ZANU-794884 format. One line per 3 residues: number of its first residue (from 1); their letters; for each residue x, y, z of N, C-alpha, C. Coordinates in pm, 1 decimal. Example, Ala and Ser with C-alpha at 12.3 -4.5 7.8 and 13.67 -1.06 7.14 Angstrom:
2
1) as) 1319.0 -569.0 780.0 1230.0 -450.0 780.0 1320.0 -330.0 780.0  1285.0 -225.0 708.0 1367.0 -106.0 714.0 1290.0 3.0 787.0
END
This chain:
245
1) mad) 1668.4 -2149.6 -2803.1 1587.7 -2100.9 -2691.1 1567.8 -1951.1 -2697.2  1632.0 -1883.1 -2795.4 1624.8 -1736.7 -2798.3 1483.7 -1687.6 -2815.9  1403.1 -1769.2 -2893.2 1266.1 -1722.4 -2916.1 1179.6 -1735.6 -2792.8
4) qkr) 1230.6 -1802.6 -2689.6 1153.8 -1815.1 -2566.8 1178.0 -1700.0 -2471.7  1277.7 -1615.6 -2499.4 1304.1 -1501.6 -2413.2 1196.3 -1398.3 -2433.9  1148.8 -1341.0 -2328.3 1039.5 -1246.0 -2336.8 1088.6 -1109.6 -2294.5
7) shd) 1044.4 -1007.4 -2364.7 1082.7 -870.5 -2332.3 991.7 -814.0 -2224.6  1047.8 -723.4 -2144.4 967.3 -653.9 -2043.9 853.7 -576.8 -2108.6  868.3 -537.4 -2237.6 761.6 -464.8 -2307.2 636.2 -548.5 -2319.9
10) dmt) 651.7 -681.8 -2313.0 535.3 -769.0 -2327.2 453.3 -776.9 -2200.1  506.2 -731.5 -2089.3 439.2 -750.6 -1960.6 304.0 -684.7 -1955.6  293.1 -563.9 -2013.5 166.7 -491.2 -2007.8 56.3 -569.6 -2074.9
13) ees) 86.8 -629.1 -2192.5 -13.4 -701.4 -2267.6 -60.6 -826.0 -2193.6  29.3 -888.0 -2114.6 -3.7 -1013.9 -2052.0 -41.6 -1000.5 -1905.4  -45.8 -876.8 -1854.2 -68.7 -858.2 -1711.3 -206.9 -899.8 -1668.8
16) skt) -302.8 -902.5 -1761.8 -440.5 -932.2 -1724.6 -476.9 -1077.9 -1748.8  -381.6 -1163.2 -1785.9 -413.1 -1303.4 -1809.7 -303.3 -1391.4 -1751.5  -334.5 -1517.3 -1734.7 -237.3 -1611.6 -1681.5 -133.5 -1643.0 -1787.4
19) vpl) -7.8 -1639.1 -1749.3 100.1 -1667.9 -1842.8 139.7 -1813.9 -1827.5  132.4 -1894.0 -1934.1 171.3 -2034.9 -1924.3 317.5 -2046.6 -1883.3  347.2 -2143.8 -1800.6 484.8 -2161.2 -1755.9 577.8 -2190.0 -1872.2
22) aty) 526.8 -2250.1 -1979.7 611.0 -2286.9 -2092.5 668.2 -2165.4 -2164.4  608.9 -2047.4 -2142.5 658.6 -1929.5 -2212.2 782.8 -1872.7 -2145.3  811.1 -1915.2 -2025.8 932.4 -1869.1 -1958.7 1051.1 -1951.8 -2007.2
25) tte) 1166.9 -1887.7 -2012.1 1285.0 -1960.8 -2054.7 1325.6 -2063.4 -1950.0  1372.9 -2177.1 -1998.1 1423.3 -2280.2 -1906.8 1575.4 -2285.8 -1911.5  1635.9 -2185.3 -1978.3 1781.4 -2181.6 -1983.3 1837.6 -2161.9 -1842.6
28) rtp) 1950.9 -2219.3 -1821.7 2017.5 -2203.2 -1691.6 2088.3 -2068.1 -1691.5  2037.8 -1975.9 -1612.3 2093.5 -1841.3 -1608.5 2202.2 -1832.9 -1502.3  2321.0 -1786.9 -1537.8 2428.5 -1775.3 -1437.3 2392.5 -1675.2 -1328.4
31) vlk) 2442.4 -1698.6 -1209.8 2417.6 -1607.0 -1098.1 2485.5 -1473.8 -1127.5  2409.3 -1366.9 -1114.3 2463.8 -1233.8 -1141.8 2557.3 -1191.1 -1029.3  2665.6 -1127.5 -1067.9 2762.3 -1078.5 -970.6 2746.5 -928.1 -952.3
34) ddq) 2785.8 -880.2 -835.3 2768.7 -739.1 -802.8 2841.0 -647.0 -899.2  2955.0 -691.7 -952.4 3032.7 -603.8 -1038.1 2993.7 -613.5 -1186.1  2892.9 -694.8 -1218.0 2843.9 -697.3 -1355.2 2772.9 -566.2 -1386.3
37) mft) 2779.9 -525.1 -1512.9 2725.3 -396.0 -1552.4 2590.2 -411.9 -1620.8  2496.4 -330.0 -1579.1 2364.8 -320.8 -1642.4 2363.9 -194.6 -1728.3  2320.9 -207.9 -1852.7 2319.7 -94.9 -1945.7 2177.4 -45.0 -1965.4
40) liv) 2156.9 82.4 -1937.7 2025.8 146.3 -1953.8 2037.9 249.9 -2065.1  1959.7 231.3 -2170.7 1963.4 320.4 -2286.5 1840.4 410.0 -2278.9  1863.3 538.6 -2255.4 1755.3 630.5 -2219.3 1739.3 740.0 -2323.7
43) gad) 1612.8 772.9 -2354.1 1584.1 886.2 -2441.0 1585.3 849.7 -2588.6  1532.1 943.1 -2668.2 1524.7 920.3 -2812.4 1662.5 910.7 -2875.7  1762.0 976.5 -2817.6 1897.9 974.3 -2873.5 1977.3 851.8 -2829.9
46) ggr) 1919.2 774.3 -2740.6 1984.5 649.4 -2701.5 2107.5 665.7 -2615.5  2104.4 760.7 -2523.0 2217.1 776.6 -2431.6 2234.4 652.8 -2344.9  2355.7 605.6 -2330.8 2383.4 482.0 -2257.5 2434.4 513.3 -2116.4
49) nqv) 2377.6 443.1 -2019.8 2419.2 455.6 -1880.7 2452.7 316.0 -1829.9  2565.7 301.7 -1765.7 2602.8 173.2 -1710.5 2604.6 180.7 -1558.5  2541.0 82.0 -1499.0 2527.7 77.5 -1353.6 2565.6 -61.6 -1306.4
52) emk) 2645.4 -69.7 -1201.8 2680.5 -200.0 -1146.4 2556.7 -264.6 -1084.9  2547.0 -395.2 -1099.4 2429.2 -466.4 -1050.6 2412.1 -452.8 -899.5  2520.2 -428.9 -826.2 2505.4 -411.8 -681.6 2420.9 -288.8 -650.2
55) hma) 2422.3 -187.4 -738.4 2338.7 -69.7 -717.8 2195.6 -94.8 -765.1  2178.6 -174.0 -869.7 2044.0 -204.4 -917.9 1965.5 -286.7 -817.6  2035.8 -349.0 -722.9 1966.0 -425.7 -619.4 1876.7 -336.0 -534.9
58) gag) 1909.2 -206.4 -528.6 1827.7 -113.0 -451.5 1728.8 -35.8 -534.8  1710.8 -72.8 -661.5 1618.4 -1.0 -749.4 1474.0 -34.8 -715.4  1381.9 42.4 -774.5 1239.8 21.5 -749.3 1187.9 -108.1 -809.2
61) kff) 1061.3 -136.6 -781.3 1001.6 -263.7 -822.7 997.0 -278.8 -974.9  988.8 -167.5 -1047.8 988.6 -175.5 -1193.7 1112.5 -250.6 -1241.9  1229.6 -210.2 -1192.5 1353.2 -275.2 -1234.1 1367.2 -412.9 -1170.0
64) qia) 1319.9 -429.2 -1047.7 1329.4 -559.0 -983.3 1256.6 -665.7 -1064.0  1142.6 -628.2 -1120.5 1067.0 -722.4 -1202.9 1132.6 -740.0 -1339.2  1171.6 -627.9 -1401.0 1225.3 -632.5 -1536.8 1356.8 -708.8 -1545.0
67) lkp) 1433.6 -712.3 -1436.5 1564.0 -777.0 -1439.8 1560.5 -921.3 -1391.1  1440.3 -975.5 -1374.1 1431.9 -1117.6 -1342.3 1477.2 -1199.1 -1463.5  1535.9 -1313.8 -1442.2 1591.9 -1391.2 -1553.3 1489.1 -1443.6 -1652.5
70) cwr) 1360.9 -1437.2 -1619.6 1259.2 -1483.0 -1714.2 1230.0 -1378.7 -1822.0  1286.1 -1259.6 -1809.2 1270.6 -1155.6 -1909.8 1402.0 -1138.2 -1986.4  1389.9 -1093.6 -2108.3 1508.0 -1073.3 -2191.6 1605.7 -975.1 -2127.1
73) egq) 1552.0 -865.2 -2068.7 1639.2 -765.0 -2005.9 1719.8 -824.3 -1890.6  1658.7 -919.2 -1819.0 1727.8 -982.1 -1708.3 1839.0 -1074.1 -1751.8  1833.2 -1123.1 -1874.5 1938.6 -1211.0 -1924.6 2047.3 -1132.8 -1997.1
76) elv) 2005.3 -1031.4 -2073.5 2102.4 -954.6 -2150.1 2159.5 -836.5 -2071.4  2092.7 -799.5 -1960.9 2132.2 -684.3 -1878.5 2140.0 -555.7 -1961.8  2042.6 -541.9 -2049.3 2028.7 -421.0 -2130.6 1881.3 -384.8 -2135.1
79) mrm) 1849.7 -257.2 -2111.9 1711.4 -211.5 -2120.4 1706.7 -80.0 -2195.9  1608.9 -69.0 -2283.2 1587.8 54.2 -2359.8 1464.1 125.9 -2307.5  1480.2 253.3 -2277.5 1369.5 335.4 -2228.1 1365.7 465.2 -2308.9
82) pge) 1323.2 458.6 -2434.6 1327.0 576.9 -2522.1 1232.5 688.3 -2478.7  1130.7 656.0 -2400.8 1034.1 757.5 -2361.0 1071.9 835.3 -2236.7  1181.0 799.1 -2170.5 1219.8 866.3 -2046.6 1318.5 979.5 -2074.5
85) dpn) 1316.3 1079.7 -1986.7 1405.6 1194.5 -1998.1 1543.2 1158.2 -1940.8  1649.1 1170.4 -2020.8 1782.8 1133.1 -1971.1 1825.4 1211.2 -1847.1  1789.0 1340.2 -1839.9 1828.9 1420.8 -1724.7 1761.1 1372.0 -1597.6
88) lms) 1631.5 1342.3 -1606.9 1560.8 1290.7 -1489.7 1615.8 1155.3 -1448.9  1641.6 1069.7 -1547.8 1693.5 937.4 -1515.9 1831.4 947.3 -1452.1  1909.3 1049.1 -1489.2 2040.8 1064.4 -1427.0 2027.3 1090.4 -1277.7
91) hyl) 1922.3 1164.4 -1236.9 1897.5 1186.0 -1094.3 1863.2 1053.3 -1025.6  1785.4 971.5 -1094.9 1747.6 843.0 -1036.7 1869.8 752.7 -1019.5  1952.7 746.3 -1122.2 2071.4 661.4 -1115.4 2171.2 713.8 -1011.8
94) yll) 2176.9 845.2 -994.8 2264.1 903.5 -892.0 2221.5 853.8 -754.1  2090.3 850.7 -729.2 2041.9 800.6 -599.9 2081.7 654.7 -580.6  2069.7 574.1 -685.6 2105.1 432.9 -672.2 2252.2 417.5 -635.7
97) rqd) 2336.6 501.1 -693.1 2481.0 488.5 -668.2 2522.9 550.8 -535.2  2462.6 667.0 -501.2 2510.5 745.7 -387.0 2417.7 742.6 -265.7  2298.7 688.4 -282.4 2197.6 685.3 -175.7 2159.3 826.1 -129.2
100) kld) 2162.4 920.9 -219.7 2116.9 1056.7 -192.3 2087.1 1124.5 -325.3  2013.4 1236.2 -319.7 1983.2 1310.3 -440.5 2103.3 1394.7 -482.3  2116.5 1413.0 -612.6 2213.0 1507.7 -666.2 2146.9 1644.9 -660.5
103) dad) 2188.5 1726.9 -563.1 2121.7 1854.3 -540.2 2191.2 1972.0 -606.9  2274.8 1944.4 -706.6 2350.1 2052.4 -770.9 2258.2 2156.3 -834.3  2144.8 2113.1 -890.7 2052.0 2208.8 -951.9 1919.1 2212.8 -877.7
106) les) 1922.9 2181.9 -748.0 1802.8 2186.1 -664.8 1823.8 2283.2 -550.0  1859.8 2406.3 -582.7 1893.1 2506.7 -481.8 1769.8 2590.6 -449.8  1719.2 2579.7 -327.7 1598.5 2652.8 -289.9 1625.5 2799.6 -259.3
109) nap) 1752.4 2837.9 -244.3 1783.5 2978.2 -217.8 1827.8 3050.4 -344.7  1798.6 2992.7 -460.5 1835.7 3051.8 -588.5 1734.7 3160.3 -626.5  1763.6 3240.6 -731.5 1666.2 3340.3 -778.6 1532.6 3275.6 -813.6
112) edr) 1428.3 3359.1 -820.5 1291.9 3307.1 -833.3 1272.7 3220.1 -957.1  1332.5 3258.9 -1071.1 1312.8 3178.7 -1191.3 1373.5 3039.9 -1174.7  1487.0 3032.2 -1104.5 1548.1 2901.8 -1080.2 1469.8 2822.1 -977.8
115) qsr) 1406.8 2890.1 -882.1 1321.5 2819.9 -787.0 1204.5 2754.5 -859.9  1147.3 2825.7 -956.4 1036.2 2769.7 -1033.4 1080.3 2644.9 -1107.9  1198.2 2651.8 -1167.9 1249.1 2535.6 -1240.1 1279.2 2421.6 -1143.4
118) mfa) 1325.8 2456.7 -1022.4 1355.3 2354.3 -923.1 1229.0 2278.3 -885.2  1120.3 2350.6 -856.1 995.0 2284.3 -819.9 943.2 2199.1 -935.0  954.6 2249.9 -1057.7 908.8 2174.2 -1174.4 988.7 2045.5 -1189.9
121) kla) 1120.5 2054.2 -1167.7 1203.2 1934.3 -1179.0 1170.5 1834.9 -1068.4  1150.9 1884.0 -947.0 1115.8 1793.9 -837.6 985.1 1720.9 -866.3  888.6 1791.2 -924.2 761.6 1726.9 -959.7 784.9 1616.3 -1062.4
124) smy) 865.1 1645.9 -1163.8 893.6 1545.2 -1266.8 970.2 1427.0 -1208.1  1060.4 1454.8 -1115.0 1135.7 1347.1 -1051.3 1043.1 1259.3 -968.3  950.2 1321.4 -897.7 857.9 1241.9 -815.7 773.1 1150.8 -903.9
127) vlg) 724.0 1204.3 -1015.1 641.6 1124.7 -1106.7 724.9 1012.2 -1168.5  852.4 1037.9 -1195.3 940.8 930.2 -1241.2 948.4 820.3 -1135.6  958.9 859.5 -1008.9 960.3 761.9 -900.6 834.2 677.8 -897.4
130) erm) 720.6 737.9 -930.7 596.3 661.5 -940.5 606.9 555.6 -1050.1  660.2 595.6 -1165.3 672.5 500.0 -1275.5 770.6 388.5 -1242.4  876.5 421.9 -1169.3 975.4 321.0 -1132.1 932.2 240.1 -1010.1
133) ldc) 819.8 276.6 -950.8 768.5 206.9 -832.3 873.2 205.4 -721.0  935.1 322.1 -700.7 1046.5 332.3 -607.0 1011.6 426.2 -492.4  976.1 369.1 -378.9 936.2 449.6 -263.5 1052.6 528.5 -206.0
136) rfk) 1172.2 471.1 -210.2 1289.2 541.6 -155.2 1316.2 669.9 -233.7  1313.5 661.8 -365.0 1337.8 779.6 -448.9 1229.8 884.5 -425.6  1103.7 842.8 -419.3 994.3 938.2 -396.0 1009.7 1006.6 -261.3
139) rrv) 1051.2 931.4 -161.5 1069.6 990.6 -28.5 1178.6 1097.1 -30.7  1288.9 1068.4 -97.6 1398.0 1165.4 -103.8 1354.0 1291.6 -179.0  1276.2 1275.2 -283.6 1226.0 1392.0 -357.1 1131.6 1473.2 -268.6
142) lea) 1046.0 1406.4 -192.7 957.4 1478.9 -100.8 1037.5 1553.7 5.0  1144.3 1493.0 52.7 1228.8 1561.9 151.0 1284.0 1691.7 92.0  1325.7 1687.3 -34.8 1376.3 1808.3 -100.8 1264.8 1910.8 -119.7
145) fva) 1145.1 1864.3 -154.2 1029.1 1952.5 -168.1 1001.3 2025.1 -36.5  994.0 1946.4 70.1 961.1 2003.6 201.2 1070.3 2100.2 246.8  1195.4 2065.5 222.6 1305.1 2154.2 261.4 1292.9 2288.9 191.3
148) alr) 1254.5 2288.3 64.3 1238.5 2413.3 -9.7 1119.6 2493.5 41.6  1008.8 2425.3 69.8 889.3 2494.5 117.3 908.6 2553.6 256.0  998.6 2497.9 333.2 1022.0 2547.5 468.6 1121.1 2663.0 472.4
151) mgg) 1178.2 2695.9 359.9 1276.0 2804.3 355.7 1209.3 2938.7 385.6  1262.0 3010.8 481.4 1224.0 3150.1 500.5 1098.5 3176.1 580.5  1023.5 3071.8 620.6 903.0 3094.9 700.1 804.7 3185.6 629.8
154) ser) 733.8 3269.4 705.1 629.6 3355.3 648.1 686.5 3476.7 577.0  814.5 3508.9 602.4 872.7 3626.8 540.7 903.8 3604.9 393.4  941.6 3483.0 361.9 981.7 3455.3 223.3 937.8 3314.0 187.6
157) rlc) 807.7 3294.2 187.3 756.8 3161.4 159.8 776.7 3126.1 13.1  829.8 3008.4 -9.4 838.2 2956.6 -145.3 713.9 2873.3 -170.9  660.5 2886.0 -289.7 543.7 2806.3 -324.3 553.3 2771.0 -471.5
160) pkl) 529.8 2646.9 -505.9 535.7 2609.3 -646.5 424.6 2675.8 -726.2  445.4 2685.6 -856.2 341.8 2738.3 -943.1 237.3 2630.8 -970.9  125.4 2673.7 -1027.4 13.3 2582.3 -1047.0 50.5 2464.9 -1136.5
163) dva) 135.6 2486.6 -1235.9 168.6 2376.2 -1326.3 242.9 2263.9 -1253.6  307.9 2295.6 -1141.6 374.0 2192.7 -1062.6 270.6 2102.9 -995.6  168.5 2163.6 -936.0 61.6 2085.4 -875.2 -10.2 2001.0 -980.8
166) tai) -30.8 2059.2 -1099.2 -97.9 1986.0 -1206.6 -14.9 1865.2 -1249.5  116.9 1882.9 -1258.8 203.9 1771.1 -1296.4 199.6 1660.3 -1192.2  199.3 1698.1 -1063.8 190.9 1598.9 -956.8 59.0 1522.5 -965.4
169) ydg) -50.1 1594.3 -984.4 -180.6 1528.0 -990.4 -194.6 1442.0 -1115.3  -133.8 1482.2 -1225.0 -141.1 1403.0 -1347.4 -64.6 1271.4 -1335.4  40.3 1270.1 -1250.7 127.8 1153.5 -1247.2 124.4 1071.6 -1121.0
172) tpp) 26.2 1097.8 -1032.7 20.4 1024.8 -905.9 -120.7 973.3 -880.7  -134.9 869.8 -798.3 -267.6 817.5 -764.9 -332.1 898.9 -653.9  -461.7 883.4 -632.7 -528.4 950.0 -520.0 -460.1 913.3 -387.7
175) rsp) -464.2 1007.8 -294.0 -408.4 991.8 -160.3 -255.5 985.7 -160.8  -194.6 1026.4 -270.7 -48.5 1033.8 -275.4 1.0 1139.5 -177.1  109.8 1113.5 -105.0 164.1 1215.4 -14.6 207.0 1341.3 -89.5
178) arr) 249.0 1328.5 -215.4 286.1 1447.0 -293.1 163.2 1533.6 -320.4  49.0 1471.7 -339.9 -75.3 1549.1 -355.9 -108.4 1623.5 -227.3  -92.2 1556.5 -112.8 -120.1 1623.6 14.2 -29.2 1743.9 32.9
181) lmv) 95.8 1729.5 -8.4 190.1 1840.2 4.6 149.1 1957.8 -83.7  103.2 1930.8 -205.6 58.1 2038.3 -294.6 -62.1 2111.8 -235.9  -156.2 2037.2 -181.4 -274.9 2099.9 -121.8 -233.8 2187.9 -5.0
184) daf) -143.6 2138.4 79.4 -98.5 2216.4 194.9 -28.1 2344.2 149.7  53.4 2332.8 45.6 126.1 2450.2 -2.7 31.8 2556.2 -55.9  -66.8 2514.8 -134.4 -158.0 2611.9 -195.4 -265.8 2658.8 -98.7
187) asr) -297.2 2578.7 3.2 -398.1 2621.2 100.6 -345.4 2728.3 193.8  -214.2 2754.4 189.6 -156.7 2856.4 277.1 -150.7 2993.5 210.5  -203.4 3004.9 90.6 -199.5 3133.7 22.2 -334.7 3163.5 -41.1
190) eiq) -361.2 3290.8 -61.0 -488.8 3332.8 -118.7 -486.7 3315.9 -270.5  -605.5 3290.1 -325.6 -623.6 3287.2 -470.5 -692.7 3417.2 -510.2  -628.1 3497.0 -589.4 -683.1 3626.9 -626.5 -805.6 3611.2 -716.4
193) pgk) -912.4 3690.9 -691.5 -1035.1 3678.0 -771.4 -1011.0 3691.8 -921.7  -918.0 3778.7 -959.0 -892.2 3797.9 -1101.3 -829.8 3678.0 -1168.4  -775.1 3585.0 -1087.6 -709.8 3467.0 -1142.7 -792.0 3340.5 -1121.9
196) qta) -915.9 3357.2 -1078.2 -999.2 3243.0 -1044.2 -1021.3 3148.8 -1162.8  -1059.3 3205.7 -1276.9 -1089.4 3123.0 -1393.8 -966.0 3050.4 -1443.4  -854.1 3122.4 -1454.3 -730.0 3060.7 -1501.2 -684.0 2951.4 -1404.8
199) fre) -699.7 2975.8 -1274.0 -660.2 2877.2 -1174.3 -743.7 2751.1 -1189.5  -874.6 2766.6 -1203.5 -962.2 2649.5 -1216.3 -932.0 2571.9 -1344.5  -918.0 2644.4 -1455.8 -895.3 2579.2 -1584.3 -758.3 2512.4 -1591.4
202) gsd) -661.5 2564.9 -1516.5 -527.5 2507.5 -1519.4 -505.4 2397.9 -1417.6  -607.5 2367.0 -1338.3 -593.8 2269.8 -1230.5 -655.9 2135.9 -1266.8  -600.4 2031.8 -1211.9 -664.3 1901.1 -1219.2 -792.2 1906.6 -1135.5
205) pdf) -902.7 1850.8 -1185.0 -1028.2 1854.6 -1106.6 -1012.6 1797.5 -966.7  -929.0 1695.2 -950.7 -908.3 1638.2 -817.5 -838.9 1737.7 -724.6  -753.3 1822.4 -780.0 -685.0 1923.2 -699.4 -786.3 2025.2 -646.0
208) ird) -877.8 2068.7 -731.2 -983.3 2161.4 -686.5 -1066.9 2096.7 -577.3  -1104.0 1969.4 -597.1 -1185.2 1901.0 -495.7 -1110.0 1887.3 -364.1  -979.7 1860.6 -371.0 -902.0 1847.4 -247.1 -888.5 1981.7 -175.2
211) ler) -875.1 2090.3 -250.9 -873.0 2223.0 -188.5 -1007.3 2252.6 -122.5  -1115.8 2218.7 -189.5 -1248.4 2241.3 -131.1 -1266.2 2157.4 -5.0  -1212.3 2036.9 -7.0 -1227.5 1948.8 109.0 -1153.2 2004.5 230.1
214) ihr) -1031.3 2053.2 209.6 -952.7 2101.4 323.7 -1007.4 2234.1 376.1  -1062.4 2317.0 286.9 -1121.7 2444.1 329.3 -1264.7 2427.2 380.2  -1326.1 2314.7 345.4 -1467.4 2291.9 375.5 -1554.1 2402.6 315.9
217) asf) -1524.3 2435.3 193.8 -1596.7 2541.5 123.5 -1584.2 2517.0 -26.3  -1675.3 2576.8 -102.9 -1666.5 2565.9 -247.5 -1549.3 2648.6 -298.8  -1503.6 2617.0 -419.7 -1391.6 2690.7 -476.3 -1426.8 2838.2 -491.8
220) ddi) -1551.2 2867.3 -532.6 -1592.9 3006.8 -548.7 -1585.5 3081.8 -416.5  -1625.2 3015.3 -307.1 -1619.1 3080.7 -176.1 -1475.0 3098.1 -129.3  -1390.0 3001.6 -161.3 -1249.0 3013.3 -124.9 -1190.8 3139.6 -185.5
223) vrh) -1224.0 3163.8 -313.7 -1172.2 3281.5 -383.0 -1240.7 3408.4 -333.3  -1372.3 3401.9 -321.2 -1449.0 3521.0 -284.1 -1406.5 3574.7 -148.3  -1382.3 3485.6 -52.7 -1347.8 3528.4 83.3 -1197.4 3526.0 110.5
226) qmt) -1118.5 3504.9 4.3 -972.2 3505.4 17.9 -928.0 3413.9 131.4  -979.4 3291.3 128.9 -953.0 3198.1 238.4 -810.6 3144.2 233.9  -752.1 3129.1 352.4 -630.3 3051.0 369.1 -656.8 2953.1 482.3
229) ywt) -625.2 2826.8 457.4 -653.1 2723.6 557.8 -558.7 2734.4 676.0  -435.6 2774.1 648.0 -336.2 2790.0 754.0 -227.8 2882.3 702.8  -150.6 2939.1 794.0 -40.8 3028.2 756.6 85.9 2980.7 825.6
232) prk) 185.5 2939.2 748.0 311.6 2898.3 810.7 386.3 3019.0 865.4  391.4 3033.0 996.9 456.1 3148.8 1058.2 605.3 3125.3 1082.4  644.9 3003.5 1072.3 788.0 2972.0 1084.9 816.1 2849.7 999.5
235) asd) 944.2 2827.4 972.7 981.5 2721.7 879.4 929.4 2585.1 921.8  929.5 2558.0 1052.5 891.7 2424.7 1098.9 743.0 2396.6 1082.9  664.0 2497.5 1044.2 520.9 2475.2 1030.5 486.0 2380.0 916.5
238) yrr) 576.2 2360.8 821.3 550.3 2256.3 722.9 572.9 2122.6 792.2  464.9 2047.2 805.9 465.6 1928.8 890.5 529.5 1812.6 815.7  660.6 1807.5 823.3 740.5 1719.9 740.2 696.6 1573.2 749.6
241) ley) 675.6 1524.8 869.6 646.4 1383.7 885.0 511.9 1344.1 827.6  422.8 1440.8 813.1 290.4 1409.9 757.1 303.4 1357.1 615.2  398.2 1410.6 540.3 414.0 1370.5 400.9 505.8 1249.8 386.5
244) ls) 589.3 1226.6 486.2 691.6 1125.0 472.1 658.5 1000.0 551.5  542.8 996.6 613.4 506.1 880.1 694.3 465.0 764.2 606.7
END
């Protein structure tokens, strides 16, 4: 019956057609116990991570589907993800085990260079959550994003760099709450005329359109008139629930 086991890698190829019932294994699969270990092999170097199945029960839909007994991964409790970043995946697995983010390297009151790295990592973590189809993980990452953006009010506003917004737009669908957060963050600051071309060329076209939509003006006019849609005068002005609803 081994040849009847199907890998999760096959799902993409068969997602657009009906799968005959005969292709699923008819082996009697034992009931999984909470203390059984699931092995996740991440990255090109094949780093191994073991997670108890009781924690995988709270994982996103990607894993919920992949660990069904009709797939090879669901029977062997081993999955290989060579294309994923081990460091990012460690944050995801930490959430599964602890029900919170590992904030050891997500300090919003750190020096500016570390703040930039923090925003970049949060963007990558959010996009990982999209791939894992995990709303809980994405929500926790947004909470960390909003907490950082609310630091210091108007006196010391933190704002991600353009490459962070580009990463979010590259890895999320339209109307994503993370996209709304990026637009709100950038709409609160002026775009200098000397940086207009670089800003446009470095931005996702949808990001430019969303900025134009919120300003109700063309991108050229936004730059020419140094427009800001709103100014956060205090920390609470970042409307947290808008992104987390």
